[in-house]
C-alpha positions as CSV (number, residue, x, y, z in Angstrom):
1,M,129.4,56.6,163.1
2,F,129.6,53.9,160.4
3,K,126.1,52.6,161.5
4,T,125.0,56.3,161.3
5,L,126.1,56.6,157.8
6,I,124.4,53.3,156.7
7,T,121.2,54.3,158.4
8,E,121.0,57.5,156.4
9,T,121.9,56.0,153.1
10,I,118.9,53.5,153.8
11,A,116.8,56.1,154.7
12,E,117.6,58.3,151.6
13,D,117.0,55.3,149.1
14,I,113.6,54.5,150.8
15,T,112.6,58.2,150.3
16,N,113.8,58.3,146.7
17,G,112.0,55.2,146.0
18,I,108.7,56.5,147.5
19,S,109.1,59.8,145.6
20,E,109.6,57.9,142.4
21,E,106.7,55.8,143.1
22,V,104.5,58.8,144.0
23,S,105.4,60.5,140.7
24,R,104.7,57.6,138.7
25,N,101.4,57.4,140.1
26,I,100.8,61.0,139.6
27,D,101.9,60.8,135.7
28,V,99.6,57.7,135.4
29,G,96.7,59.5,136.8
30,V,97.3,62.6,134.6
31,I,97.4,60.3,131.5
32,Q,94.4,58.5,132.6
33,R,92.5,61.7,133.2
34,F,93.6,63.0,129.9
35,L,92.4,60.0,128.0
36,Q,89.0,60.0,129.9
37,E,88.5,63.8,129.0
38,L,89.7,63.4,125.5
39,P,86.4,62.3,123.9
40,E,84.7,65.0,125.6
41,K,87.2,67.7,124.5
42,A,87.3,66.2,120.9
43,L,83.5,66.4,120.8
44,Q,83.6,70.1,122.1
45,L,86.3,71.0,119.3
46,G,84.5,69.3,116.7
47,I,81.2,71.3,117.7
48,R,83.4,74.5,117.6
49,V,84.7,73.7,114.2
50,L,81.3,72.9,112.7
51,F,79.8,76.1,114.1
52,A,82.8,78.1,112.8
53,I,82.4,76.5,109.3
54,L,78.6,77.1,109.4
55,F,79.3,80.9,110.6
56,L,81.9,81.2,107.9
57,T,79.4,80.1,105.3
58,I,76.6,82.3,106.5
59,G,79.2,85.2,106.8
60,I,80.2,84.8,103.2
61,Q,76.5,84.9,102.0
62,V,75.9,88.0,104.3
63,I,79.0,89.6,102.7
64,R,77.7,89.0,99.2
65,I,74.3,90.5,99.8
66,I,75.7,93.6,101.4
67,R,78.0,94.1,98.5
68,K,75.1,93.6,96.0
69,I,73.0,96.2,97.9
70,L,76.1,98.5,97.9
71,K,76.5,98.2,94.2
72,K,72.8,98.6,93.4
73,S,72.7,101.8,95.4
74,L,75.9,103.1,93.9
75,F,74.7,102.5,90.3
76,H,71.3,104.0,91.1
77,A,73.1,107.1,92.3
78,N,75.0,107.2,89.0
79,A,78.3,106.7,90.6
80,D,81.4,106.3,88.5
81,K,82.2,102.5,87.6
82,G,85.6,102.9,89.3
83,V,84.3,104.1,92.4
84,V,81.8,101.3,92.7
85,Q,84.6,98.7,92.1
86,F,86.9,100.6,94.6
87,L,84.3,100.7,97.5
88,D,83.1,97.2,96.7
89,S,86.6,96.0,97.1
90,F,87.3,98.0,100.2
91,V,84.0,96.8,101.9
92,K,84.7,93.1,101.0
93,D,88.2,93.0,102.3
94,S,86.9,95.0,105.6
95,L,84.1,92.6,106.3
96,Y,86.2,89.5,105.7
97,V,88.7,90.8,108.3
98,V,85.9,91.3,110.8
99,L,84.5,87.7,109.9
100,I,88.0,86.2,110.5
101,F,88.3,87.9,113.9
102,M,84.7,86.9,115.0
103,I,85.6,83.2,114.2
104,A,89.0,83.4,115.9
105,N,87.1,84.8,119.0
106,S,84.9,81.7,119.0
107,F,88.1,79.7,119.6
108,G,89.1,81.9,122.6
109,L,91.3,84.4,120.8
110,D,90.8,87.8,122.4
111,A,90.3,90.4,119.7
112,T,91.3,93.2,122.1
113,S,94.6,91.4,122.8
114,V,95.3,91.1,119.0
115,V,94.4,94.8,118.6
116,A,96.7,95.8,121.5
117,V,99.6,93.7,120.2
118,L,98.9,95.1,116.6
119,G,99.0,98.8,118.1
120,S,102.4,98.1,120.0
121,A,103.7,96.6,116.9
122,G,102.4,99.4,114.7
123,V,105.8,100.8,113.6
124,A,107.0,97.4,112.4
125,I,103.6,96.6,110.7
126,G,103.5,100.2,109.1
127,L,107.0,99.5,107.7
128,A,106.1,96.0,106.4
129,I,102.8,97.2,104.7
130,Q,103.8,100.6,103.6
131,G,103.7,99.5,100.0
132,S,100.0,98.4,100.4
133,L,99.1,101.7,102.1
134,S,100.7,103.5,99.2
135,N,98.5,101.6,97.0
136,L,95.4,102.3,98.9
137,A,96.4,106.0,99.1
138,G,96.9,105.9,95.3
139,G,93.6,104.2,94.7
140,V,91.8,107.1,96.7
141,I,93.8,109.7,94.6
142,I,92.7,108.1,91.4
143,L,89.2,108.2,92.3
144,L,89.3,111.9,93.5
145,V,91.5,113.2,90.6
146,K,90.1,111.0,87.8
147,P,93.0,110.8,85.5
148,F,91.2,107.9,83.9
149,R,88.0,105.8,84.3
150,V,87.0,102.4,83.8
151,G,86.8,101.9,79.8
152,D,89.6,104.4,79.2
153,Y,92.7,103.4,77.2
154,I,95.8,104.6,78.9
155,I,99.4,104.3,78.7
156,E,101.5,104.1,81.9
157,D,104.5,106.3,80.8
158,N,107.1,104.8,83.3
159,K,107.2,101.0,82.0
160,K,104.9,101.8,78.8
161,N,102.3,99.4,80.0
162,E,99.0,100.1,78.1
163,G,95.5,98.9,77.8
164,T,91.9,99.4,78.5
165,V,91.1,99.9,82.2
166,T,88.7,97.2,83.2
167,E,88.8,97.4,87.2
168,I,90.0,100.0,89.8
169,Q,90.3,97.9,93.2
170,I,91.5,98.9,96.5
171,F,95.2,98.2,95.7
172,Y,95.4,97.6,92.1
173,T,94.1,98.7,88.7
174,K,93.6,96.1,85.9
175,L,94.3,96.9,82.3
176,T,93.2,94.6,79.3
177,T,95.7,94.7,76.1
178,P,94.3,94.7,72.6
179,D,95.5,90.9,72.6
180,E,93.4,90.0,75.6
181,K,96.4,90.1,78.4
182,V,95.8,91.4,81.7
183,I,98.1,93.8,83.3
184,V,97.8,94.5,87.0
185,L,99.5,97.8,88.1
186,P,99.6,99.0,91.7
187,N,97.6,102.1,92.5
188,G,100.7,103.8,94.0
189,T,102.6,103.4,90.8
190,L,99.8,104.9,88.8
191,A,99.2,107.7,91.3
192,N,103.0,108.7,91.1
193,T,103.9,108.5,87.4
194,S,102.7,110.3,84.3
195,I,99.8,108.6,82.4
196,T,98.6,109.2,78.7
197,N,94.8,108.8,78.6
198,V,94.3,108.0,74.8
199,T,90.6,107.9,74.9
200,A,90.1,111.1,77.1
201,T,88.2,112.3,73.9
202,Y,86.2,110.7,71.3
203,K,88.6,111.1,68.5
204,R,92.2,110.4,68.1
205,R,94.9,111.4,65.5
206,L,96.1,108.8,63.2
207,D,99.4,109.3,61.5
208,V,100.0,107.1,58.2
209,K,103.7,107.1,57.3
210,V,105.3,105.8,54.2
211,G,108.8,106.4,52.7
212,I,109.3,106.8,49.0
213,S,112.5,106.7,46.8
214,Y,114.3,109.9,46.1
215,T,113.7,109.2,42.3
216,A,109.8,108.8,42.7
217,D,107.4,111.6,41.9
218,L,106.9,113.5,45.0
219,L,103.8,115.2,44.1
220,K,102.1,112.2,42.6
221,A,102.9,110.2,45.9
222,K,101.4,112.9,47.9
223,E,98.4,113.0,45.7
224,V,97.9,109.2,46.0
225,L,98.3,109.0,49.8
226,Y,95.8,112.0,50.2
227,K,93.2,110.1,48.2
228,I,93.8,106.9,50.3
229,V,93.2,108.5,53.7
230,K,90.5,110.7,52.1
231,N,88.2,108.0,51.1
232,D,88.8,105.8,54.1
233,A,85.6,105.0,56.0
234,S,87.3,105.7,59.3
235,T,88.3,109.1,58.4
236,L,86.4,111.9,60.1
237,Q,85.5,114.2,57.1
238,D,84.8,117.3,59.4
239,Q,88.4,117.2,60.6
240,E,91.7,118.5,59.0
241,I,93.6,116.1,56.6
242,T,97.0,116.9,55.8
243,V,99.9,115.1,53.8
244,V,103.4,116.5,54.3
245,V,107.0,115.6,54.0
246,E,108.0,114.6,57.5
247,E,111.8,113.8,56.8
248,L,114.3,113.4,54.4
249,G,115.7,110.2,55.5
250,E,118.9,108.2,54.6
251,S,117.2,106.1,52.0
252,A,113.8,107.5,51.6
253,V,111.6,110.6,51.7
254,I,109.3,110.0,54.5
255,L,105.6,111.2,53.9
256,V,103.0,111.3,56.7
257,A,99.3,111.6,56.3
258,R,97.5,112.9,59.4
259,I,94.0,112.1,59.7
260,W,91.4,111.9,62.7
261,V,89.4,108.7,63.4
262,K,87.1,107.5,66.3
263,N,89.1,105.9,69.3
264,E,87.4,102.5,68.8
265,E,88.3,102.4,65.2
266,F,92.0,103.5,65.5
267,L,93.8,99.9,65.3
268,A,91.5,98.7,62.6
269,A,92.0,101.9,60.5
270,K,95.7,101.9,60.9
271,G,96.2,98.3,59.7
272,R,93.8,98.8,56.8
273,L,95.5,102.0,55.6
274,N,99.1,100.6,55.7
275,E,97.9,97.8,53.5
276,F,96.0,100.3,51.2
277,V,99.1,102.3,50.9
278,K,101.3,99.5,49.8
279,L,98.8,98.3,47.1
280,R,98.2,101.7,45.8
281,F,101.7,102.7,45.6
282,D,102.6,99.5,43.8
283,E,99.8,100.2,41.3
284,A,101.1,103.9,40.7
285,G,104.6,102.7,40.3
286,I,105.9,104.6,43.2
287,E,109.0,102.8,44.9
288,I,108.9,102.2,48.6
289,P,112.6,101.7,49.3
290,Y,114.2,99.4,51.8
291,P,117.4,100.8,53.8
292,Q,120.2,101.1,51.1
293,M,123.6,102.6,50.7
294,D,125.1,104.0,47.5
295,V,128.8,103.4,47.2
296,H,130.9,105.6,45.0
297,V,134.5,104.4,44.0
298,R,137.0,106.7,42.9
299,T,140.3,106.0,40.9
């Protein structure tokens, strides 16, 4: 029995040694085959990459040409500038997605499988991009309802952002402020909040306010203020001009002159008239008081 155990042990060792030798030979063969095939595979991959870069470059140029043709067609059709920008942005994004899928397909990625995966994960993806979808829907609503157009000066009443509309893109609208800052607002926000379109008409009312002392000559102050706004170059003479007492404040009598000016002249006229009011009131001896308090002491 002891001899049998020794015999079995020796046989098992021999078998294990043969197995290890065979495995070692197989591993060496796989590595050698991999090293032999590596240059060919690297060459094939390099060719694919070069073709992908070439295809990408050509695709970008084709997309630019399509966008130019689209823009020219829309401009010849007298389409609104905002519509042109929105459609251009939509077509650009869509074509780039198609281009990326085509390049990925050349590397063996099955577009059908990707679409199937996206479809099965539709709920999760929908929740993830619901903000973008809301902005897309908001852009469509803006183009259909047209609360503003490119070139209009608007005030977004929620956060009080304001500026001139320069672009209406697929997801966002860009505003440029008078001091040349760019504000980017989501279309979903603009579609779901109140908006003040300052330039919806060609004219805009300008209120020039000034406070005078309670001891000043009220009628003289009104006359001086009326002459200032009446004689300004920006004042539309065919529109009503009024000068009234708006408020009896704590430290001053508040006068307001209401005139109408063209939209593009509003800011310049406002600054100029405020300066003239100060100079003319000083010349006329009309006091413009600062906040003050009279204290009466009783004994």
